[in-house]
All heavy atoms as a GROMACS GRO file, in nm:
protein
  583
    1MET      N    1   0.084  -0.116   0.000
    1MET     CA    2   0.000   0.000   0.000
    1MET      C    3   0.090   0.124   0.000
    1MET      O    4   0.200   0.123   0.057
    1MET     CB    5  -0.089  -0.002   0.124
    1MET     CG    6  -0.163   0.127   0.147
    1MET     SD    7  -0.281   0.130   0.283
    1MET     CE    8  -0.195   0.058   0.418
    2ILE      N    9   0.041   0.227  -0.064
    2ILE     CA   10   0.108   0.358  -0.062
    2ILE      C   11   0.016   0.452   0.015
    2ILE      O   12  -0.103   0.463  -0.017
    2ILE     CB   13   0.132   0.410  -0.204
    2ILE    CG1   14   0.224   0.316  -0.281
    2ILE    CG2   15   0.188   0.551  -0.200
    2ILE    CD1   16   0.234   0.344  -0.429
    3LYS      N   17   0.072   0.517   0.117
    3LYS     CA   18  -0.008   0.607   0.199
    3LYS      C   19   0.082   0.716   0.256
    3LYS      O   20   0.191   0.685   0.306
    3LYS     CB   21  -0.076   0.530   0.312
    3LYS     CG   22  -0.172   0.613   0.394
    3LYS     CD   23  -0.244   0.529   0.496
    3LYS     CE   24  -0.340   0.616   0.572
    3LYS     NZ   25  -0.416   0.538   0.669
    4ASP      N   26   0.037   0.839   0.246
    4ASP     CA   27   0.112   0.953   0.300
    4ASP      C   28   0.253   0.959   0.242
    4ASP      O   29   0.350   0.979   0.316
    4ASP     CB   30   0.115   0.949   0.453
    4ASP     CG   31  -0.024   0.960   0.514
    4ASP    OD1   32  -0.110   1.028   0.454
    4ASP    OD2   33  -0.047   0.900   0.621
    5PHE      N   34   0.266   0.937   0.112
    5PHE     CA   35   0.394   0.941   0.041
    5PHE      C   36   0.497   0.845   0.099
    5PHE      O   37   0.614   0.877   0.113
    5PHE     CB   38   0.448   1.085   0.037
    5PHE     CG   39   0.375   1.171  -0.063
    5PHE    CD1   40   0.251   1.225  -0.032
    5PHE    CD2   41   0.430   1.196  -0.187
    5PHE    CE1   42   0.182   1.302  -0.124
    5PHE    CE2   43   0.361   1.273  -0.280
    5PHE     CZ   44   0.238   1.326  -0.248
    6ALA      N   45   0.450   0.724   0.134
    6ALA     CA   46   0.538   0.619   0.185
    6ALA      C   47   0.481   0.483   0.144
    6ALA      O   48   0.360   0.468   0.126
    6ALA     CB   49   0.549   0.626   0.337
    7PHE      N   50   0.570   0.384   0.129
    7PHE     CA   51   0.529   0.246   0.108
    7PHE      C   52   0.503   0.185   0.246
    7PHE      O   53   0.588   0.192   0.334
    7PHE     CB   54   0.638   0.168   0.035
    7PHE     CG   55   0.661   0.215  -0.105
    7PHE    CD1   56   0.774   0.286  -0.139
    7PHE    CD2   57   0.567   0.190  -0.205
    7PHE    CE1   58   0.796   0.330  -0.268
    7PHE    CE2   59   0.588   0.233  -0.334
    7PHE     CZ   60   0.703   0.303  -0.366
    8VAL      N   61   0.386   0.126   0.264
    8VAL     CA   62   0.347   0.071   0.394
    8VAL      C   63   0.309  -0.075   0.375
    8VAL      O   64   0.210  -0.104   0.305
    8VAL     CB   65   0.227   0.149   0.451
    8VAL    CG1   66   0.186   0.093   0.587
    8VAL    CG2   67   0.259   0.297   0.462
    9PRO      N   68   0.386  -0.168   0.431
    9PRO     CA   69   0.515  -0.150   0.498
    9PRO      C   70   0.625  -0.124   0.395
    9PRO      O   71   0.606  -0.149   0.275
    9PRO     CB   72   0.537  -0.284   0.570
    9PRO     CG   73   0.470  -0.384   0.482
    9PRO     CD   74   0.350  -0.312   0.422
   10PRO      N   75   0.742  -0.078   0.442
   10PRO     CA   76   0.851  -0.047   0.348
   10PRO      C   77   0.921  -0.171   0.294
   10PRO      O   78   1.003  -0.161   0.204
   10PRO     CB   79   0.946   0.039   0.430
   10PRO     CG   80   0.920  -0.001   0.572
   10PRO     CD   81   0.774  -0.038   0.578
   11GLY      N   82   0.889  -0.286   0.348
   11GLY     CA   83   0.946  -0.412   0.300
   11GLY      C   84   0.838  -0.517   0.286
   11GLY      O   85   0.739  -0.515   0.358
   12LEU      N   86   0.857  -0.606   0.189
   12LEU     CA   87   0.759  -0.710   0.163
   12LEU      C   88   0.834  -0.835   0.119
   12LEU      O   89   0.928  -0.826   0.040
   12LEU     CB   90   0.664  -0.663   0.053
   12LEU     CG   91   0.550  -0.755   0.012
   12LEU    CD1   92   0.454  -0.775   0.130
   12LEU    CD2   93   0.475  -0.694  -0.106
   13THR      N   94   0.793  -0.951   0.170
   13THR     CA   95   0.853  -1.079   0.130
   13THR      C   96   0.747  -1.160   0.056
   13THR      O   97   0.635  -1.177   0.106
   13THR     CB   98   0.904  -1.157   0.252
   13THR    OG1   99   1.003  -1.077   0.319
   13THR    CG2  100   0.967  -1.289   0.210
   14VAL      N  101   0.785  -1.209  -0.063
   14VAL     CA  102   0.692  -1.284  -0.147
   14VAL      C  103   0.764  -1.403  -0.210
   14VAL      O  104   0.887  -1.409  -0.212
   14VAL     CB  105   0.630  -1.197  -0.259
   14VAL    CG1  106   0.551  -1.082  -0.200
   14VAL    CG2  107   0.736  -1.147  -0.354
   15ALA      N  108   0.686  -1.494  -0.266
   15ALA     CA  109   0.742  -1.608  -0.339
   15ALA      C  110   0.783  -1.564  -0.479
   15ALA      O  111   0.730  -1.466  -0.532
   15ALA     CB  112   0.638  -1.719  -0.348
   16PRO      N  113   0.878  -1.636  -0.541
   16PRO     CA  114   0.916  -1.603  -0.679
   16PRO      C  115   0.794  -1.604  -0.772
   16PRO      O  116   0.711  -1.694  -0.766
   16PRO     CB  117   1.014  -1.714  -0.716
   16PRO     CG  118   1.070  -1.761  -0.586
   16PRO     CD  119   0.956  -1.749  -0.488
   17GLY      N  120   0.784  -1.502  -0.855
   17GLY     CA  121   0.676  -1.493  -0.952
   17GLY      C  122   0.540  -1.456  -0.896
   17GLY      O  123   0.440  -1.458  -0.969
   18ALA      N  124   0.535  -1.420  -0.766
   18ALA     CA  125   0.406  -1.384  -0.705
   18ALA      C  126   0.348  -1.259  -0.770
   18ALA      O  127   0.420  -1.171  -0.813
   18ALA     CB  128   0.425  -1.361  -0.555
   19ARG      N  129   0.215  -1.255  -0.776
   19ARG     CA  130   0.145  -1.135  -0.823
   19ARG      C  131   0.126  -1.043  -0.702
   19ARG      O  132   0.082  -1.088  -0.596
   19ARG     CB  133   0.010  -1.172  -0.882
   19ARG     CG  134   0.017  -1.267  -1.000
   19ARG     CD  135   0.066  -1.206  -1.128
   19ARG     NE  136  -0.035  -1.116  -1.180
   19ARG     CZ  137  -0.010  -1.022  -1.270
   19ARG    NH1  138   0.110  -1.006  -1.316
   19ARG    NH2  139  -0.106  -0.944  -1.313
   20ILE      N  140   0.160  -0.916  -0.719
   20ILE     CA  141   0.154  -0.819  -0.611
   20ILE      C  142   0.059  -0.707  -0.654
   20ILE      O  143   0.076  -0.647  -0.760
   20ILE     CB  144   0.293  -0.760  -0.582
   20ILE    CG1  145   0.390  -0.872  -0.545
   20ILE    CG2  146   0.286  -0.654  -0.472
   20ILE    CD1  147   0.536  -0.830  -0.549
   21THR      N  148  -0.039  -0.679  -0.571
   21THR     CA  149  -0.130  -0.568  -0.598
   21THR      C  150  -0.092  -0.453  -0.506
   21THR      O  151  -0.080  -0.469  -0.385
   21THR     CB  152  -0.276  -0.609  -0.573
   21THR    OG1  153  -0.308  -0.717  -0.662
   21THR    CG2  154  -0.372  -0.494  -0.598
   22VAL      N  155  -0.073  -0.337  -0.567
   22VAL     CA  156  -0.033  -0.216  -0.494
   22VAL      C  157  -0.151  -0.119  -0.496
   22VAL      O  158  -0.203  -0.086  -0.602
   22VAL     CB  159   0.090  -0.149  -0.560
   22VAL    CG1  160   0.133  -0.028  -0.481
   22VAL    CG2  161   0.203  -0.248  -0.576
   23ARG      N  162  -0.191  -0.074  -0.379
   23ARG     CA  163  -0.301   0.022  -0.366
   23ARG      C  164  -0.244   0.158  -0.329
   23ARG      O  165  -0.170   0.171  -0.232
   23ARG     CB  166  -0.400  -0.026  -0.259
   23ARG     CG  167  -0.524   0.060  -0.248
   23ARG     CD  168  -0.626   0.004  -0.150
   23ARG     NE  169  -0.574   0.005  -0.014
   23ARG     CZ  170  -0.559  -0.104   0.062
   23ARG    NH1  171  -0.588  -0.223   0.014
   23ARG    NH2  172  -0.513  -0.095   0.184
   24ASN      N  173  -0.276   0.260  -0.407
   24ASN     CA  174  -0.230   0.396  -0.382
   24ASN      C  175  -0.342   0.470  -0.309
   24ASN      O  176  -0.444   0.503  -0.368
   24ASN     CB  177  -0.195   0.466  -0.513
   24ASN     CG  178  -0.150   0.608  -0.492
   24ASN    OD1  179  -0.140   0.656  -0.380
   24ASN    ND2  180  -0.124   0.677  -0.602
   25GLU      N  181  -0.324   0.497  -0.181
   25GLU     CA  182  -0.425   0.567  -0.103
   25GLU      C  183  -0.405   0.718  -0.104
   25GLU      O  184  -0.483   0.791  -0.043
   25GLU     CB  185  -0.430   0.512   0.039
   25GLU     CG  186  -0.479   0.368   0.042
   25GLU     CD  187  -0.520   0.322   0.179
   25GLU    OE1  188  -0.503   0.398   0.278
   25GLU    OE2  189  -0.569   0.208   0.188
   26ASP      N  190  -0.300   0.766  -0.169
   26ASP     CA  191  -0.277   0.910  -0.181
   26ASP      C  192  -0.359   0.966  -0.297
   26ASP      O  193  -0.413   0.890  -0.379
   26ASP     CB  194  -0.128   0.940  -0.206
   26ASP     CG  195  -0.043   0.917  -0.081
   26ASP    OD1  196  -0.098   0.913   0.030
   26ASP    OD2  197   0.080   0.903  -0.098
   27THR      N  198  -0.363   1.098  -0.308
   27THR     CA  199  -0.427   1.160  -0.424
   27THR      C  200  -0.327   1.180  -0.537
   27THR      O  201  -0.366   1.193  -0.652
   27THR     CB  202  -0.489   1.296  -0.386
   27THR    OG1  203  -0.388   1.380  -0.332
   27THR    CG2  204  -0.603   1.278  -0.287
   28ALA      N  205  -0.198   1.179  -0.506
   28ALA     CA  206  -0.092   1.197  -0.606
   28ALA      C  207  -0.062   1.065  -0.677
   28ALA      O  208  -0.083   0.957  -0.621
   28ALA     CB  209   0.036   1.247  -0.539
   29ASN      N  210  -0.010   1.073  -0.798
   29ASN     CA  211   0.036   0.955  -0.871
   29ASN      C  212   0.167   0.905  -0.812
   29ASN      O  213   0.250   0.986  -0.767
   29ASN     CB  214   0.059   0.989  -1.018
   29ASN     CG  215  -0.068   1.025  -1.090
   29ASN    OD1  216  -0.178   0.994  -1.045
   29ASN    ND2  217  -0.055   1.090  -1.203
   30HIS      N  218   0.187   0.772  -0.816
   30HIS     CA  219   0.310   0.710  -0.768
   30HIS      C  220   0.346   0.593  -0.859
   30HIS      O  221   0.262   0.547  -0.938
   30HIS     CB  222   0.296   0.657  -0.625
   30HIS     CG  223   0.274   0.762  -0.521
   30HIS    ND1  224   0.369   0.856  -0.487
   30HIS    CD2  225   0.166   0.790  -0.443
   30HIS    CE1  226   0.322   0.934  -0.393
   30HIS    NE2  227   0.198   0.896  -0.364
   31THR      N  228   0.469   0.541  -0.844
   31THR     CA  229   0.509   0.416  -0.908
   31THR      C  230   0.576   0.329  -0.802
   31THR      O  231   0.617   0.377  -0.697
   31THR     CB  232   0.610   0.436  -1.024
   31THR    OG1  233   0.738   0.470  -0.970
   31THR    CG2  234   0.565   0.543  -1.121
   32LEU      N  235   0.589   0.202  -0.833
   32LEU     CA  236   0.671   0.110  -0.754
   32LEU      C  237   0.766   0.048  -0.855
   32LEU      O  238   0.726  -0.038  -0.934
   32LEU     CB  239   0.584   0.004  -0.686
   32LEU     CG  240   0.654  -0.077  -0.577
   32LEU    CD1  241   0.554  -0.121  -0.472
   32LEU    CD2  242   0.727  -0.195  -0.634
   33THR      N  243   0.890   0.098  -0.856
   33THR     CA  244   0.987   0.065  -0.960
   33THR      C  245   1.115   0.009  -0.900
   33THR      O  246   1.178   0.075  -0.816
   33THR     CB  247   1.021   0.192  -1.042
   33THR    OG1  248   0.899   0.250  -1.089
   33THR    CG2  249   1.111   0.161  -1.158
   34ALA      N  250   1.154  -0.112  -0.941
   34ALA     CA  251   1.279  -0.172  -0.893
   34ALA      C  252   1.398  -0.091  -0.944
   34ALA      O  253   1.399  -0.046  -1.059
   34ALA     CB  254   1.291  -0.316  -0.941
   35LEU      N  255   1.497  -0.074  -0.858
   35LEU     CA  256   1.616   0.000  -0.899
   35LEU      C  257   1.687  -0.069  -1.014
   35LEU      O  258   1.749  -0.003  -1.098
   35LEU     CB  259   1.711   0.020  -0.780
   35LEU     CG  260   1.656   0.101  -0.662
   35LEU    CD1  261   1.764   0.122  -0.558
   35LEU    CD2  262   1.597   0.233  -0.708
   36ASP      N  263   1.678  -0.203  -1.021
   36ASP     CA  264   1.742  -0.277  -1.131
   36ASP      C  265   1.648  -0.296  -1.250
   36ASP      O  266   1.679  -0.368  -1.343
   36ASP     CB  267   1.796  -0.412  -1.083
   36ASP     CG  268   1.687  -0.512  -1.047
   36ASP    OD1  269   1.566  -0.477  -1.055
   36ASP    OD2  270   1.721  -0.626  -1.012
   37GLN      N  271   1.530  -0.231  -1.244
   37GLN     CA  272   1.429  -0.235  -1.350
   37GLN      C  273   1.366  -0.374  -1.370
   37GLN      O  274   1.304  -0.399  -1.474
   37GLN     CB  275   1.487  -0.183  -1.483
   37GLN     CG  276   1.539  -0.041  -1.476
   37GLN     CD  277   1.432   0.059  -1.436
   37GLN    OE1  278   1.325   0.062  -1.494
   37GLN    NE2  279   1.460   0.142  -1.337
   38SER      N  280   1.378  -0.464  -1.272
   38SER     CA  281   1.320  -0.598  -1.287
   38SER      C  282   1.168  -0.598  -1.274
   38SER      O  283   1.103  -0.694  -1.316
   38SER     CB  284   1.382  -0.695  -1.186
   38SER     OG  285   1.362  -0.649  -1.054
   39PHE      N  286   1.111  -0.493  -1.217
   39PHE     CA  287   0.966  -0.477  -1.214
   39PHE      C  288   0.934  -0.329  -1.206
   39PHE      O  289   1.014  -0.248  -1.160
   39PHE     CB  290   0.900  -0.555  -1.100
   39PHE     CG  291   0.953  -0.522  -0.963
   39PHE    CD1  292   0.901  -0.416  -0.889
   39PHE    CD2  293   1.054  -0.598  -0.908
   39PHE    CE1  294   0.950  -0.388  -0.762
   39PHE    CE2  295   1.104  -0.570  -0.781
   39PHE     CZ  296   1.052  -0.464  -0.708
   40ASP      N  297   0.815  -0.295  -1.254
   40ASP     CA  298   0.771  -0.156  -1.254
   40ASP      C  299   0.619  -0.155  -1.264
   40ASP      O  300   0.562  -0.213  -1.357
   40ASP     CB  301   0.832  -0.079  -1.372
   40ASP     CG  302   0.798   0.069  -1.372
   40ASP    OD1  303   0.726   0.115  -1.282
   40ASP    OD2  304   0.843   0.138  -1.464
   41SER      N  305   0.556  -0.093  -1.168
   41SER     CA  306   0.410  -0.086  -1.168
   41SER      C  307   0.356   0.007  -1.274
   41SER      O  308   0.238   0.001  -1.308
   41SER     CB  309   0.361  -0.039  -1.031
   41SER     OG  310   0.400   0.098  -1.011
   42GLY      N  311   0.439   0.094  -1.325
   42GLY     CA  312   0.388   0.202  -1.408
   42GLY      C  313   0.321   0.304  -1.319
   42GLY      O  314   0.320   0.293  -1.196
   43ASN      N  315   0.264   0.405  -1.379
   43ASN     CA  316   0.198   0.511  -1.304
   43ASN      C  317   0.072   0.458  -1.236
   43ASN      O  318  -0.012   0.395  -1.300
   43ASN     CB  319   0.162   0.625  -1.401
   43ASN     CG  320   0.117   0.748  -1.329
   43ASN    OD1  321   0.171   0.783  -1.225
   43ASN    ND2  322   0.018   0.814  -1.382
   44ILE      N  323   0.062   0.481  -1.104
   44ILE     CA  324  -0.058   0.442  -1.029
   44ILE      C  325  -0.128   0.570  -0.986
   44ILE      O  326  -0.079   0.641  -0.898
   44ILE     CB  327  -0.024   0.358  -0.904
   44ILE    CG1  328   0.069   0.241  -0.938
   44ILE    CG2  329  -0.152   0.308  -0.838
   44ILE    CD1  330   0.124   0.169  -0.816
   45PRO      N  331  -0.240   0.605  -1.047
   45PRO     CA  332  -0.311   0.727  -1.007
   45PRO      C  333  -0.360   0.718  -0.863
   45PRO      O  334  -0.372   0.609  -0.806
   45PRO     CB  335  -0.430   0.731  -1.104
   45PRO     CG  336  -0.390   0.645  -1.219
   45PRO     CD  337  -0.303   0.539  -1.160
   46GLY      N  338  -0.388   0.834  -0.805
   46GLY     CA  339  -0.442   0.838  -0.670
   46GLY      C  340  -0.568   0.754  -0.657
   46GLY      O  341  -0.652   0.752  -0.747
   47HIS      N  342  -0.577   0.679  -0.547
   47HIS     CA  343  -0.692   0.595  -0.514
   47HIS      C  344  -0.715   0.483  -0.615
   47HIS      O  345  -0.828   0.436  -0.631
   47HIS     CB  346  -0.818   0.680  -0.495
   47HIS     CG  347  -0.801   0.784  -0.389
   47HIS    ND1  348  -0.791   0.754  -0.255
   47HIS    CD2  349  -0.785   0.918  -0.399
   47HIS    CE1  350  -0.773   0.864  -0.186
   47HIS    NE2  351  -0.768   0.966  -0.272
   48ALA      N  352  -0.608   0.440  -0.682
   48ALA     CA  353  -0.617   0.329  -0.778
   48ALA      C  354  -0.524   0.216  -0.734
   48ALA      O  355  -0.447   0.230  -0.638
   48ALA     CB  356  -0.578   0.377  -0.917
   49THR      N  357  -0.531   0.103  -0.805
   49THR     CA  358  -0.443  -0.010  -0.778
   49THR      C  359  -0.371  -0.049  -0.906
   49THR      O  360  -0.415  -0.018  -1.017
   49THR     CB  361  -0.521  -0.133  -0.726
   49THR    OG1  362  -0.615  -0.173  -0.825
   49THR    CG2  363  -0.592  -0.103  -0.596
   50ALA      N  364  -0.260  -0.120  -0.887
   50ALA     CA  365  -0.184  -0.176  -0.999
   50ALA      C  366  -0.134  -0.312  -0.954
   50ALA      O  367  -0.113  -0.336  -0.835
   50ALA     CB  368  -0.068  -0.086  -1.037
   51THR      N  369  -0.114  -0.401  -1.049
   51THR     CA  370  -0.063  -0.535  -1.020
   51THR      C  371   0.066  -0.557  -1.097
   51THR      O  372   0.077  -0.518  -1.213
   51THR     CB  373  -0.167  -0.642  -1.058
   51THR    OG1  374  -0.288  -0.616  -0.988
   51THR    CG2  375  -0.118  -0.781  -1.022
   52LEU      N  376   0.164  -0.615  -1.029
   52LEU     CA  377   0.292  -0.648  -1.094
   52LEU      C  378   0.334  -0.787  -1.052
   52LEU      O  379   0.276  -0.845  -0.959
   52LEU     CB  380   0.399  -0.544  -1.059
   52LEU     CG  381   0.430  -0.518  -0.912
   52LEU    CD1  382   0.547  -0.603  -0.867
   52LEU    CD2  383   0.462  -0.372  -0.892
   53THR      N  384   0.432  -0.841  -1.121
   53THR     CA  385   0.482  -0.976  -1.093
   53THR      C  386   0.622  -0.967  -1.033
   53THR      O  387   0.709  -0.899  -1.087
   53THR     CB  388   0.486  -1.060  -1.222
   53THR    OG1  389   0.355  -1.064  -1.277
   53THR    CG2  390   0.534  -1.201  -1.194
   54ALA      N  391   0.642  -1.036  -0.920
   54ALA     CA  392   0.773  -1.040  -0.856
   54ALA      C  393   0.872  -1.115  -0.945
   54ALA      O  394   0.833  -1.203  -1.021
   54ALA     CB  395   0.763  -1.109  -0.720
   55PRO      N  396   1.000  -1.080  -0.934
   55PRO     CA  397   1.101  -1.155  -1.010
   55PRO      C  398   1.098  -1.304  -0.974
   55PRO      O  399   1.054  -1.342  -0.865
   55PRO     CB  400   1.233  -1.090  -0.964
   55PRO     CG  401   1.195  -0.954  -0.917
   55PRO     CD  402   1.057  -0.971  -0.858
   56SER      N  403   1.145  -1.387  -1.065
   56SER     CA  404   1.146  -1.531  -1.040
   56SER      C  405   1.271  -1.576  -0.965
   56SER      O  406   1.275  -1.687  -0.914
   56SER     CB  407   1.136  -1.606  -1.173
   56SER     OG  408   1.241  -1.571  -1.258
   57ARG      N  409   1.371  -1.490  -0.959
   57ARG     CA  410   1.496  -1.525  -0.889
   57ARG      C  411   1.494  -1.471  -0.747
   57ARG      O  412   1.467  -1.353  -0.726
   57ARG     CB  413   1.614  -1.466  -0.966
   57ARG     CG  414   1.744  -1.539  -0.935
   57ARG     CD  415   1.854  -1.500  -1.030
   57ARG     NE  416   1.922  -1.386  -0.970
   57ARG     CZ  417   1.972  -1.284  -1.036
   57ARG    NH1  418   1.965  -1.278  -1.166
   57ARG    NH2  419   2.031  -1.186  -0.974
   58PRO      N  420   1.522  -1.555  -0.646
   58PRO     CA  421   1.526  -1.508  -0.508
   58PRO      C  422   1.630  -1.398  -0.489
   58PRO      O  423   1.731  -1.394  -0.559
   58PRO     CB  424   1.565  -1.634  -0.428
   58PRO     CG  425   1.519  -1.748  -0.514
   58PRO     CD  426   1.542  -1.701  -0.655
   59GLY      N  427   1.602  -1.310  -0.396
   59GLY     CA  428   1.695  -1.202  -0.364
   59GLY      C  429   1.621  -1.082  -0.310
   59GLY      O  430   1.499  -1.084  -0.292
   60ASP      N  431   1.697  -0.978  -0.281
   60ASP     CA  432   1.642  -0.851  -0.232
   60ASP      C  433   1.641  -0.752  -0.348
   60ASP      O  434   1.743  -0.736  -0.417
   60ASP     CB  435   1.725  -0.795  -0.117
   60ASP     CG  436   1.712  -0.879   0.009
   60ASP    OD1  437   1.604  -0.937   0.031
   60ASP    OD2  438   1.810  -0.884   0.086
   61TYR      N  439   1.529  -0.687  -0.368
   61TYR     CA  440   1.510  -0.595  -0.479
   61TYR      C  441   1.466  -0.458  -0.425
   61TYR      O  442   1.346  -0.438  -0.398
   61TYR     CB  443   1.404  -0.648  -0.576
   61TYR     CG  444   1.444  -0.776  -0.643
   61TYR    CD1  445   1.423  -0.900  -0.584
   61TYR    CD2  446   1.507  -0.774  -0.768
   61TYR    CE1  447   1.460  -1.018  -0.645
   61TYR    CE2  448   1.545  -0.892  -0.831
   61TYR     CZ  449   1.522  -1.013  -0.768
   61TYR     OH  450   1.559  -1.131  -0.830
   62PRO      N  451   1.560  -0.366  -0.406
   62PRO     CA  452   1.522  -0.232  -0.362
   62PRO      C  453   1.435  -0.165  -0.469
   62PRO      O  454   1.455  -0.187  -0.589
   62PRO     CB  455   1.655  -0.158  -0.348
   62PRO     CG  456   1.760  -0.265  -0.342
   62PRO     CD  457   1.705  -0.381  -0.420
   63TYR      N  458   1.339  -0.086  -0.424
   63TYR     CA  459   1.252  -0.015  -0.517
   63TYR      C  460   1.228   0.126  -0.467
   63TYR      O  461   1.259   0.160  -0.352
   63TYR     CB  462   1.120  -0.089  -0.540
   63TYR     CG  463   1.038  -0.116  -0.416
   63TYR    CD1  464   0.953  -0.018  -0.362
   63TYR    CD2  465   1.042  -0.239  -0.352
   63TYR    CE1  466   0.878  -0.042  -0.249
   63TYR    CE2  467   0.966  -0.265  -0.239
   63TYR     CZ  468   0.884  -0.166  -0.188
   63TYR     OH  469   0.810  -0.191  -0.077
   64ARG      N  470   1.170   0.208  -0.555
   64ARG     CA  471   1.136   0.346  -0.518
   64ARG      C  472   1.019   0.391  -0.606
   64ARG      O  473   0.981   0.324  -0.702
   64ARG     CB  474   1.254   0.439  -0.538
   64ARG     CG  475   1.290   0.458  -0.682
   64ARG     CD  476   1.400   0.557  -0.700
   64ARG     NE  477   1.426   0.570  -0.844
   64ARG     CZ  478   1.531   0.628  -0.894
   64ARG    NH1  479   1.622   0.677  -0.814
   64ARG    NH2  480   1.546   0.638  -1.022
   65CYS      N  481   0.968   0.506  -0.572
   65CYS     CA  482   0.871   0.573  -0.658
   65CYS      C  483   0.952   0.659  -0.754
   65CYS      O  484   1.029   0.744  -0.710
   65CYS     CB  485   0.775   0.659  -0.576
   65CYS     SG  486   0.667   0.763  -0.677
   66SER      N  487   0.937   0.637  -0.883
   66SER     CA  488   1.017   0.714  -0.979
   66SER      C  489   0.973   0.860  -0.986
   66SER      O  490   1.048   0.944  -1.033
   66SER     CB  491   1.012   0.649  -1.118
   66SER     OG  492   0.880   0.648  -1.167
   67ILE      N  493   0.855   0.891  -0.936
   67ILE     CA  494   0.807   1.028  -0.931
   67ILE      C  495   0.856   1.098  -0.805
   67ILE      O  496   0.890   1.217  -0.807
   67ILE     CB  497   0.652   1.032  -0.937
   67ILE    CG1  498   0.603   0.963  -1.064
   67ILE    CG2  499   0.600   1.176  -0.930
   67ILE    CD1  500   0.454   0.933  -1.064
   68HIS      N  501   0.862   1.024  -0.695
   68HIS     CA  502   0.904   1.077  -0.564
   68HIS      C  503   1.014   0.986  -0.510
   68HIS      O  504   0.987   0.897  -0.429
   68HIS     CB  505   0.785   1.080  -0.467
   68HIS     CG  506   0.664   1.148  -0.522
   68HIS    ND1  507   0.557   1.080  -0.575
   68HIS    CD2  508   0.635   1.281  -0.535
   68HIS    CE1  509   0.467   1.167  -0.617
   68HIS    NE2  510   0.512   1.289  -0.595
   69PRO      N  511   1.139   1.005  -0.554
   69PRO     CA  512   1.249   0.912  -0.522
   69PRO      C  513   1.280   0.896  -0.373
   69PRO      O  514   1.350   0.802  -0.336
   69PRO     CB  515   1.369   0.970  -0.595
   69PRO     CG  516   1.312   1.059  -0.700
   69PRO     CD  517   1.181   1.108  -0.648
   70VAL      N  518   1.226   0.983  -0.287
   70VAL     CA  519   1.248   0.964  -0.143
   70VAL      C  520   1.165   0.849  -0.088
   70VAL      O  521   1.190   0.802   0.021
   70VAL     CB  522   1.221   1.093  -0.063
   70VAL    CG1  523   1.317   1.203  -0.104
   70VAL    CG2  524   1.078   1.138  -0.077
   71MET      N  525   1.067   0.804  -0.165
   71MET     CA  526   0.984   0.690  -0.126
   71MET      C  527   1.059   0.562  -0.166
   71MET      O  528   1.077   0.538  -0.287
   71MET     CB  529   0.848   0.694  -0.195
   71MET     CG  530   0.762   0.810  -0.156
   71MET     SD  531   0.610   0.822  -0.257
   71MET     CE  532   0.537   0.661  -0.235
   72THR      N  533   1.102   0.483  -0.069
   72THR     CA  534   1.181   0.364  -0.097
   72THR      C  535   1.130   0.244  -0.018
   72THR      O  536   1.060   0.258   0.082
   72THR     CB  537   1.330   0.386  -0.065
   72THR    OG1  538   1.343   0.412   0.074
   72THR    CG2  539   1.387   0.500  -0.146
   73GLY      N  540   1.169   0.125  -0.064
   73GLY     CA  541   1.136   0.001   0.004
   73GLY      C  542   1.218  -0.111  -0.055
   73GLY      O  543   1.299  -0.090  -0.147
   74THR      N  544   1.199  -0.232  -0.004
   74THR     CA  545   1.269  -0.349  -0.053
   74THR      C  546   1.173  -0.467  -0.065
   74THR      O  547   1.100  -0.497   0.028
   74THR     CB  548   1.384  -0.389   0.041
   74THR    OG1  549   1.475  -0.280   0.051
   74THR    CG2  550   1.460  -0.512  -0.013
   75LEU      N  551   1.173  -0.529  -0.182
   75LEU     CA  552   1.098  -0.652  -0.205
   75LEU      C  553   1.195  -0.768  -0.189
   75LEU      O  554   1.297  -0.773  -0.257
   75LEU     CB  555   1.038  -0.653  -0.345
   75LEU     CG  556   0.961  -0.779  -0.384
   75LEU    CD1  557   0.833  -0.789  -0.301
   75LEU    CD2  558   0.928  -0.778  -0.531
   76THR      N  559   1.163  -0.860  -0.098
   76THR     CA  560   1.244  -0.979  -0.079
   76THR      C  561   1.172  -1.097  -0.144
   76THR      O  562   1.055  -1.122  -0.113
   76THR     CB  563   1.268  -1.006   0.070
   76THR    OG1  564   1.338  -0.894   0.126
   76THR    CG2  565   1.352  -1.133   0.091
   77VAL      N  566   1.240  -1.165  -0.233
   77VAL     CA  567   1.183  -1.282  -0.300
   77VAL      C  568   1.250  -1.405  -0.242
   77VAL      O  569   1.373  -1.418  -0.247
   77VAL     CB  570   1.204  -1.273  -0.453
   77VAL    CG1  571   1.151  -1.398  -0.521
   77VAL    CG2  572   1.138  -1.148  -0.509
   78ARG      N  573   1.170  -1.497  -0.186
   78ARG     CA  574   1.220  -1.621  -0.126
   78ARG      C  575   1.136  -1.738  -0.170
   78ARG      O  576   1.019  -1.736  -0.174
   78ARG     CB  577   1.213  -1.618   0.027
   78ARG     CG  578   1.311  -1.524   0.088
   78ARG     CD  579   1.313  -1.551   0.236
   78ARG     NE  580   1.380  -1.436   0.294
   78ARG     CZ  581   1.371  -1.399   0.419
   78ARG    NH1  582   1.296  -1.467   0.501
   78ARG    NH2  583   1.436  -1.297   0.464
   0.00000   0.00000   0.00000
């Protein structure tokens, strides 16, 4: 979830290839974009959702909002 210009929680652990739904509770647009470009939600308008697929390889994948780079988190694939 995105709320108050932050990823809540800032970390998430999922299985390889899991489908992840991101809900943007802000009024501003946001993205959830891996720093290594392995996943990208694209633009998520305020009060909308987007779905993305986790990488198939286990590891830690730092991400940020490409619109608001101070918003960061880490996706752990196990």
